NUDO-893397 format. One record per residue (C-alpha): residue in one letter; y, x, z. Coordinates in nm, 2 decimals. Layout:
! NUDO-893397
+-----+--------+--------+--------+
! res !     py !     px !     pz !
+-----+--------+--------+--------+
!   a !      Y !      X !      Z !
...
+-----+--------+--------+--------+
This chain:
! NUDO-893397
+-----+--------+--------+--------+
! res !     py !     px !     pz !
+-----+--------+--------+--------+
!   m !  24.05 !   2.05 !   7.81 !
!   l !  24.25 !   1.73 !   7.79 !
!   s !  24.20 !   1.44 !   8.02 !
!   g !  24.31 !   1.08 !   7.98 !
!   q !  24.22 !   0.74 !   7.84 !
!   y !  24.25 !   0.59 !   7.49 !
!   t !  24.37 !   0.24 !   7.41 !
!   d !  24.31 !   0.12 !   7.05 !
!   s !  24.46 !   0.38 !   6.81 !
!   n !  24.73 !   0.50 !   7.06 !
!   i !  24.67 !   0.78 !   7.31 !
!   t !  24.79 !   0.74 !   7.67 !
!   w !  24.75 !   1.07 !   7.86 !
!   c !  24.74 !   1.09 !   8.24 !
!   s !  24.80 !   1.46 !   8.24 !
!   m !  24.87 !   1.72 !   7.98 !
!   k !  24.92 !   2.09 !   7.95 !
!   k !  25.27 !   2.14 !   7.81 !
!   s !  25.23 !   2.42 !   7.56 !
!   p !  25.32 !   2.45 !   7.19 !
!   t !  24.95 !   2.46 !   7.10 !
!   f !  24.89 !   2.13 !   7.29 !
!   f !  25.17 !   1.95 !   7.11 !
!   l !  25.05 !   2.08 !   6.77 !
!   t !  24.70 !   1.94 !   6.85 !
!   i !  24.85 !   1.60 !   6.95 !
!   l !  25.05 !   1.58 !   6.63 !
!   a !  24.74 !   1.67 !   6.42 !
!   l !  24.54 !   1.40 !   6.59 !
!   l !  24.81 !   1.14 !   6.54 !
!   f !  24.84 !   1.24 !   6.18 !
!   a !  24.46 !   1.20 !   6.14 !
!   q !  24.46 !   0.86 !   6.29 !
!   a !  24.76 !   0.75 !   6.07 !
!   s !  24.58 !   0.88 !   5.76 !
!   y !  24.26 !   0.69 !   5.82 !
!   g !  24.41 !   0.38 !   5.98 !
!   g !  24.44 !   0.19 !   5.65 !
!   e !  24.13 !   0.31 !   5.47 !
!   k !  23.91 !   0.03 !   5.32 !
!   t !  23.54 !   0.04 !   5.34 !
!   t !  23.44 !   0.09 !   4.98 !
!   d !  23.11 !   0.28 !   5.04 !
!   a !  22.83 !   0.03 !   5.04 !
!   n !  22.59 !   0.28 !   5.19 !
!   q !  22.79 !   0.30 !   5.51 !
!   q !  22.60 !   0.11 !   5.78 !
!   v !  22.81 !  -0.09 !   6.03 !
!   i !  22.67 !  -0.14 !   6.38 !
!   v !  22.79 !  -0.34 !   6.68 !
!   v !  22.85 !  -0.15 !   7.00 !
!   t !  22.62 !  -0.25 !   7.28 !
!   g !  22.62 !  -0.18 !   7.65 !
!   s !  22.40 !   0.06 !   7.84 !
!   k !  22.11 !  -0.10 !   8.02 !
!   s !  22.17 !   0.08 !   8.35 !
!   t !  22.51 !   0.05 !   8.51 !
!   s !  22.53 !   0.41 !   8.63 !
!   s !  22.31 !   0.70 !   8.72 !
!   i !  22.32 !   1.00 !   8.95 !
!   t !  22.22 !   1.36 !   8.87 !
!   l !  21.97 !   1.51 !   9.12 !
!   g !  21.86 !   1.87 !   9.13 !
!   g !  21.50 !   1.96 !   9.16 !
!   t !  21.25 !   2.25 !   9.13 !
!   v !  20.97 !   2.31 !   8.88 !
!   i !  20.64 !   2.34 !   9.06 !
!   p !  20.27 !   2.37 !   8.96 !
!   s !  20.08 !   2.04 !   8.97 !
!   l !  19.79 !   2.24 !   9.14 !
!   q !  19.86 !   2.52 !   9.38 !
!   v !  19.65 !   2.65 !   9.68 !
!   k !  19.69 !   2.92 !   9.94 !
!   l !  19.36 !   3.10 !  10.00 !
!   n !  19.31 !   3.23 !  10.35 !
!   a !  19.05 !   3.46 !  10.51 !
!   e !  18.76 !   3.28 !  10.69 !
!   f !  18.64 !   3.56 !  10.91 !
!   p !  18.74 !   3.92 !  10.99 !
!   g !  18.65 !   4.21 !  10.76 !
!   r !  18.77 !   4.47 !  10.51 !
!   i !  18.89 !   4.38 !  10.15 !
!   e !  18.63 !   4.54 !   9.92 !
!   y !  18.73 !   4.38 !   9.58 !
!   l !  19.03 !   4.21 !   9.42 !
!   a !  18.98 !   4.05 !   9.08 !
!   g !  19.34 !   4.12 !   8.95 !
!   d !  19.71 !   4.13 !   9.01 !
!   i !  19.99 !   3.87 !   9.00 !
!   g !  20.00 !   3.69 !   8.67 !
!   d !  19.64 !   3.74 !   8.58 !
!   e !  19.45 !   3.43 !   8.47 !
!   f !  19.10 !   3.34 !   8.58 !
!   d !  18.85 !   3.06 !   8.51 !
!   r !  18.71 !   2.82 !   8.77 !
!   h !  18.44 !   2.97 !   9.00 !
!   t !  18.55 !   3.33 !   8.93 !
!   i !  18.53 !   3.56 !   9.24 !
!   l !  18.89 !   3.66 !   9.32 !
!   v !  18.83 !   3.85 !   9.65 !
!   q !  18.53 !   4.01 !   9.81 !
!   i !  18.52 !   4.10 !  10.18 !
!   d !  18.27 !   4.37 !  10.31 !
!   d !  17.96 !   4.17 !  10.41 !
!   v !  17.70 !   4.45 !  10.48 !
!   e !  17.67 !   4.36 !  10.85 !
!   l !  17.62 !   3.99 !  10.76 !
!   r !  17.35 !   4.07 !  10.51 !
!   a !  17.17 !   4.28 !  10.78 !
!   k !  17.18 !   3.99 !  11.02 !
!   r !  17.05 !   3.76 !  10.74 !
!   a !  16.74 !   3.99 !  10.70 !
!   e !  16.69 !   3.97 !  11.07 !
!   a !  16.71 !   3.59 !  11.06 !
!   i !  16.45 !   3.58 !  10.79 !
!   a !  16.21 !   3.78 !  11.01 !
!   q !  16.28 !   3.55 !  11.30 !
!   i !  16.19 !   3.25 !  11.07 !
!   s !  15.85 !   3.42 !  10.99 !
!   i !  15.77 !   3.47 !  11.36 !
!   a !  15.87 !   3.12 !  11.45 !
!   d !  15.67 !   2.98 !  11.17 !
!   a !  15.36 !   3.17 !  11.28 !
!   n !  15.40 !   3.05 !  11.64 !
!   y !  15.44 !   2.69 !  11.52 !
!   r !  15.12 !   2.71 !  11.30 !
!   n !  14.92 !   2.86 !  11.59 !
!   a !  15.05 !   2.59 !  11.84 !
!   r !  14.95 !   2.32 !  11.59 !
!   v !  14.60 !   2.45 !  11.55 !
!   q !  14.56 !   2.46 !  11.94 !
!   y !  14.69 !   2.11 !  11.96 !
!   d !  14.44 !   1.99 !  11.69 !
!   r !  14.15 !   2.17 !  11.87 !
!   a !  14.25 !   2.00 !  12.20 !
!   m !  14.24 !   1.66 !  12.04 !
!   i !  13.90 !   1.72 !  11.87 !
!   s !  13.73 !   1.91 !  12.15 !
!   p !  13.90 !   1.83 !  12.48 !
!   d !  13.63 !   2.01 !  12.69 !
!   y !  13.67 !   2.34 !  12.51 !
!   n !  13.81 !   2.63 !  12.72 !
!   p !  13.88 !   2.97 !  12.57 !
!   m !  13.77 !   3.14 !  12.89 !
!   t !  13.44 !   2.96 !  12.95 !
!   g !  13.35 !   2.85 !  12.60 !
!   s !  13.10 !   2.55 !  12.61 !
!   m !  13.01 !   2.59 !  12.98 !
!   p !  13.17 !   2.25 !  13.08 !
!   k !  12.91 !   2.07 !  12.86 !
!   i !  12.62 !   2.21 !  13.08 !
!   f !  12.77 !   2.08 !  13.40 !
!   n !  12.80 !   1.74 !  13.24 !
!   k !  12.41 !   1.70 !  13.28 !
!   f !  12.45 !   1.70 !  13.66 !
!   p !  12.59 !   1.43 !  13.87 !
!   m !  12.97 !   1.48 !  13.89 !
!   r !  12.97 !   1.43 !  14.27 !
!   l !  12.75 !   1.75 !  14.32 !
!   f !  13.03 !   1.97 !  14.19 !
!   g !  13.32 !   1.78 !  14.33 !
!   g !  13.65 !   1.70 !  14.15 !
!   n !  13.50 !   1.60 !  13.81 !
!   e !  13.60 !   1.25 !  13.87 !
!   h !  13.95 !   1.35 !  13.75 !
!   k !  13.82 !   1.47 !  13.41 !
!   g !  14.03 !   1.22 !  13.22 !
!   i !  14.35 !   1.33 !  13.38 !
!   e !  14.27 !   1.70 !  13.30 !
!   r !  14.20 !   1.61 !  12.94 !
!   y !  14.54 !   1.43 !  12.91 !
!   s !  14.72 !   1.73 !  13.08 !
!   n !  14.55 !   1.97 !  12.84 !
!   v !  14.65 !   1.78 !  12.53 !
!   y !  15.00 !   1.72 !  12.65 !
!   q !  15.04 !   2.10 !  12.72 !
!   h !  14.94 !   2.19 !  12.36 !
!   q !  15.16 !   1.92 !  12.22 !
!   a !  15.46 !   2.06 !  12.42 !
!   q !  15.39 !   2.41 !  12.29 !
!   m !  15.37 !   2.29 !  11.93 !
!   e !  15.71 !   2.11 !  11.97 !
!   q !  15.87 !   2.41 !  12.12 !
!   a !  15.74 !   2.63 !  11.84 !
!   r !  15.87 !   2.38 !  11.58 !
!   a !  16.22 !   2.37 !  11.75 !
!   a !  16.22 !   2.76 !  11.75 !
!   l !  16.15 !   2.75 !  11.38 !
!   r !  16.43 !   2.50 !  11.31 !
!   q !  16.67 !   2.71 !  11.52 !
!   a !  16.58 !   3.02 !  11.32 !
!   e !  16.64 !   2.83 !  10.99 !
!   a !  16.98 !   2.70 !  11.12 !
!   r !  17.08 !   3.06 !  11.20 !
!   l !  16.99 !   3.16 !  10.84 !
!   e !  17.21 !   2.88 !  10.70 !
!   q !  17.50 !   2.98 !  10.93 !
!   l !  17.48 !   3.34 !  10.80 !
!   d !  17.46 !   3.22 !  10.44 !
!   s !  17.77 !   3.02 !  10.49 !
!   k !  17.96 !   3.32 !  10.63 !
!   i !  17.84 !   3.53 !  10.33 !
!   r !  17.98 !   3.27 !  10.10 !
!   d !  18.31 !   3.28 !  10.29 !
!   a !  18.32 !   3.65 !  10.23 !
!   q !  18.39 !   3.56 !   9.87 !
!   t !  18.71 !   3.39 !   9.77 !
!   v !  18.64 !   3.18 !   9.45 !
!   a !  18.89 !   3.02 !   9.22 !
!   p !  18.88 !   2.65 !   9.28 !
!   f !  19.02 !   2.57 !   8.93 !
!   s !  19.14 !   2.76 !   8.62 !
!   g !  19.47 !   2.92 !   8.70 !
!   v !  19.69 !   3.22 !   8.77 !
!   i !  19.75 !   3.44 !   9.07 !
!   i !  20.11 !   3.38 !   9.16 !
!   r !  20.13 !   3.57 !   9.49 !
!   k !  19.92 !   3.84 !   9.66 !
!   f !  19.93 !   3.93 !  10.03 !
!   v !  19.65 !   4.20 !  10.06 !
!   e !  19.52 !   4.50 !   9.88 !
!   v !  19.18 !   4.67 !   9.86 !
!   g !  19.10 !   4.84 !  10.19 !
!   d !  19.31 !   4.61 !  10.41 !
!   t !  19.15 !   4.47 !  10.72 !
!   i !  19.21 !   4.10 !  10.76 !
!   q !  19.16 !   3.84 !  11.04 !
!   p !  19.06 !   3.47 !  11.01 !
!   g !  19.34 !   3.25 !  10.89 !
!   q !  19.53 !   3.54 !  10.73 !
!   p !  19.67 !   3.45 !  10.38 !
!   i !  19.51 !   3.64 !  10.09 !
!   l !  19.63 !   3.48 !   9.76 !
!   e !  19.83 !   3.20 !   9.62 !
!   f !  19.66 !   3.05 !   9.31 !
!   a !  19.81 !   2.79 !   9.07 !
!   d !  19.75 !   2.61 !   8.74 !
!   l !  20.06 !   2.68 !   8.53 !
!   r !  19.94 !   2.47 !   8.23 !
!   r !  20.04 !   2.15 !   8.41 !
!   l !  20.39 !   2.16 !   8.56 !
!   q !  20.58 !   1.91 !   8.77 !
!   m !  20.94 !   1.86 !   8.89 !
!   q !  21.00 !   1.79 !   9.26 !
!   i !  21.32 !   1.62 !   9.37 !
!   d !  21.45 !   1.48 !   9.70 !
!   v !  21.59 !   1.13 !   9.63 !
!   p !  21.83 !   0.97 !   9.89 !
!   d !  21.65 !   0.67 !  10.05 !
!   r !  21.92 !   0.43 !   9.93 !
!   l !  21.81 !   0.50 !   9.57 !
!   i !  21.44 !   0.50 !   9.61 !
!   g !  21.42 !   0.12 !   9.55 !
!   g !  21.51 !   0.17 !   9.19 !
!   l !  21.22 !   0.40 !   9.12 !
!   k !  20.85 !   0.33 !   9.06 !
!   e !  20.55 !   0.54 !   8.95 !
!   g !  20.52 !   0.57 !   8.58 !
!   m !  20.90 !   0.53 !   8.51 !
!   l !  21.05 !   0.77 !   8.25 !
!   l !  21.37 !   0.95 !   8.34 !
!   p !  21.59 !   1.19 !   8.13 !
!   a !  21.58 !   1.55 !   8.26 !
!   k !  21.68 !   1.90 !   8.16 !
!   i !  21.60 !   2.26 !   8.25 !
!   d !  21.92 !   2.47 !   8.21 !
!   s !  21.75 !   2.81 !   8.20 !
!   i !  21.55 !   2.72 !   7.89 !
!   n !  21.80 !   2.47 !   7.75 !
!   i !  21.54 !   2.19 !   7.71 !
!   h !  21.61 !   1.82 !   7.74 !
!   m !  21.31 !   1.58 !   7.79 !
!   d !  21.18 !   1.26 !   7.94 !
!   v !  20.98 !   1.31 !   8.26 !
!   q !  20.74 !   1.05 !   8.42 !
!   i !  20.73 !   0.97 !   8.79 !
!   d !  20.38 !   1.07 !   8.91 !
!   k !  20.41 !   1.03 !   9.29 !
!   i !  20.66 !   0.88 !   9.53 !
!   y !  20.59 !   0.99 !   9.89 !
!   p !  20.55 !   0.70 !  10.13 !
!   v !  20.76 !   0.86 !  10.41 !
!   a !  21.12 !   0.97 !  10.42 !
!   d !  21.24 !   1.29 !  10.57 !
!   l !  21.36 !   1.22 !  10.93 !
!   q !  21.65 !   1.47 !  10.91 !
!   k !  21.77 !   1.46 !  10.55 !
!   h !  21.68 !   1.09 !  10.49 !
!   t !  21.54 !   1.16 !  10.15 !
!   v !  21.21 !   1.08 !   9.99 !
!   k !  21.01 !   1.34 !   9.79 !
!   v !  20.93 !   1.25 !   9.44 !
!   e !  20.71 !   1.44 !   9.19 !
!   l !  20.75 !   1.40 !   8.81 !
!   n !  20.52 !   1.52 !   8.54 !
!   l !  20.67 !   1.76 !   8.28 !
!   p !  20.55 !   1.77 !   7.92 !
!   r !  20.25 !   2.00 !   7.85 !
!   n !  20.30 !   2.35 !   7.70 !
!   l !  20.66 !   2.36 !   7.83 !
!   p !  20.79 !   2.72 !   7.83 !
!   a !  20.90 !   2.68 !   8.20 !
!   s !  20.79 !   2.86 !   8.52 !
!   p !  20.76 !   2.75 !   8.88 !
!   g !  21.08 !   2.79 !   9.07 !
!   m !  21.32 !   2.70 !   8.79 !
!   y !  21.61 !   2.47 !   8.86 !
!   a !  21.59 !   2.13 !   8.69 !
!   e !  21.80 !   1.82 !   8.69 !
!   v !  21.71 !   1.45 !   8.64 !
!   l !  21.91 !   1.13 !   8.60 !
!   v !  21.82 !   0.87 !   8.86 !
!   p !  21.95 !   0.51 !   8.82 !
!   n !  22.20 !   0.40 !   9.08 !
!   t !  22.09 !   0.04 !   9.15 !
!   l !  22.36 !  -0.01 !   9.41 !
!   s !  22.65 !   0.05 !   9.18 !
!   k !  22.86 !  -0.25 !   9.07 !
!   k !  23.02 !  -0.08 !   8.78 !
!   k !  23.02 !  -0.26 !   8.45 !
!   p !  22.80 !  -0.13 !   8.17 !
!   n !  22.96 !   0.13 !   7.94 !
!   p !  22.93 !   0.11 !   7.56 !
!   i !  22.67 !   0.33 !   7.40 !
!   v !  22.66 !   0.45 !   7.04 !
!   p !  22.41 !   0.67 !   6.84 !
!   k !  22.50 !   1.04 !   6.82 !
!   s !  22.53 !   1.00 !   6.44 !
!   a !  22.83 !   0.78 !   6.49 !
!   l !  23.03 !   1.06 !   6.65 !
!   v !  23.25 !   1.31 !   6.46 !
!   w !  23.41 !   1.61 !   6.62 !
!   r !  23.72 !   1.82 !   6.57 !
!   g !  23.68 !   2.11 !   6.81 !
!   t !  23.59 !   1.95 !   7.15 !
!   l !  23.74 !   1.61 !   7.07 !
!   p !  23.50 !   1.33 !   6.97 !
!   a !  23.58 !   1.02 !   6.77 !
!   v !  23.41 !   0.72 !   6.61 !
!   t !  23.51 !   0.52 !   6.30 !
!   l !  23.60 !   0.17 !   6.40 !
!   l !  23.60 !  -0.13 !   6.17 !
!   n !  23.90 !  -0.35 !   6.26 !
!   s !  23.96 !  -0.72 !   6.20 !
!   a !  24.11 !  -0.65 !   5.86 !
!   n !  23.79 !  -0.48 !   5.75 !
!   k !  23.96 !  -0.14 !   5.75 !
!   t !  23.84 !   0.18 !   5.92 !
!   e !  24.03 !   0.34 !   6.21 !
!   l !  23.95 !   0.68 !   6.36 !
!   r !  23.92 !   0.61 !   6.73 !
!   l !  23.91 !   0.90 !   6.98 !
!   v !  23.66 !   0.85 !   7.26 !
!   r !  23.55 !   1.01 !   7.58 !
!   t !  23.17 !   1.07 !   7.60 !
!   g !  22.93 !   1.06 !   7.89 !
!   k !  22.56 !   1.11 !   7.93 !
!   t !  22.29 !   1.05 !   7.67 !
!   d !  21.99 !   0.84 !   7.74 !
!   g !  21.73 !   1.08 !   7.59 !
!   k !  21.69 !   0.85 !   7.28 !
!   g !  21.98 !   0.98 !   7.07 !
!   n !  22.24 !   0.74 !   7.22 !
!   v !  22.56 !   0.86 !   7.39 !
!   e !  22.75 !   0.67 !   7.66 !
!   i !  23.12 !   0.61 !   7.58 !
!   l !  23.34 !   0.62 !   7.89 !
!   s !  23.66 !   0.51 !   7.71 !
!   g !  23.80 !   0.45 !   7.36 !
!   i !  23.60 !   0.15 !   7.24 !
!   n !  23.45 !  -0.16 !   7.39 !
!   i !  23.12 !  -0.34 !   7.38 !
!   g !  23.11 !  -0.57 !   7.07 !
!   d !  23.33 !  -0.34 !   6.85 !
!   k !  23.20 !  -0.26 !   6.50 !
!   i !  23.17 !   0.11 !   6.40 !
!   l !  23.02 !   0.31 !   6.12 !
!   a !  22.67 !   0.44 !   6.21 !
!   s !  22.71 !   0.77 !   6.03 !
!   p !  23.07 !   0.82 !   5.91 !
!   k !  23.19 !   1.11 !   5.69 !
!   r !  23.54 !   1.23 !   5.77 !
!   k !  23.72 !   1.51 !   5.60 !
!   g !  23.81 !   1.78 !   5.85 !
!   w !  23.57 !   1.64 !   6.11 !
!   q !  23.21 !   1.76 !   6.17 !
!   k !  22.89 !   1.66 !   6.32 !
!   k !  22.77 !   1.81 !   6.65 !
!   s !  22.47 !   1.77 !   6.87 !
!   d !  22.40 !   1.81 !   7.24 !
!   e !  22.76 !   1.79 !   7.35 !
!   s !  22.69 !   1.60 !   7.66 !
!   d !  22.53 !   1.72 !   7.98 !
!   f !  22.20 !   1.54 !   7.90 !
+-----+--------+--------+--------+
């Protein structure tokens, strides 16, 4: 690979590998420039464009990781033995599908007992209510003596002594039946609450898919005994993927939610634009970085854990904008790129350039060789030179 800078049609090299092949390559390039240096533009179909500058002064490449947009770790809620597993790693399930079943025979037996307790408490409550109603309607009734108090009412109360407190006894009798009714009602509610508690535990014995997704990790097998809090499965939605990056806090000011950034995934050789979905409000205290999540295009053939890169604008850089040209303006001979420049004499010159990053819209950044404001051909045709694509890192 040659390194150096180009000024007009002359080549000034900072360093070179002194070998016969190298010198032959240099002679060939000089001959090519001399051959095309005086060619007139006779093709009316050739479009001439003016070189513009890149909107961003510079950018920094940051590495990230592909992650699912939805991912949960399902843990055990109470101790028990694994009785059923819906599938293995990679199996896909719909929402509300039962993924794991823990043995709940003991819980269901306790539930049957709770239902019986509810029946008993309900019977006691209904009986206490009837006794309270009777005490309110017939305050002188006594289960032991029947209607005997009514006979004594015909005689003066002072002959039998103590009947002057009949009103207090009636109040005490009514209050006693009311208390018994309230106690029976509280016992009924307690039994119903016990049943609800058991039903909740029985529901926890089943691990249900919270959304449609795939099992990406499994920690238990059928027959294993688990304890509360022990991990069972990791479940994720792989249809919607994201990229997670750690951005240095000095660069976070140049980002905002909804912004599009160029990115690539090397393992599948895909270049794309990604949209910032979430910028975390707090920076890491040790690494001094801010976590940023970006949405990847749907139906992307990627998997969680893949390495990805994204270009983040460097708003602190004071570097001048570089020229940018469309990819169609580049011609290649081997690994050497060039553009066809239109000089002041309205003649074309083959100008060697050094390329940088692309902006994801078919434009290539030019690091040296031409300047902003130069006129070039949009899609030149040069004998011995060929078109290439995806030569840059992005």
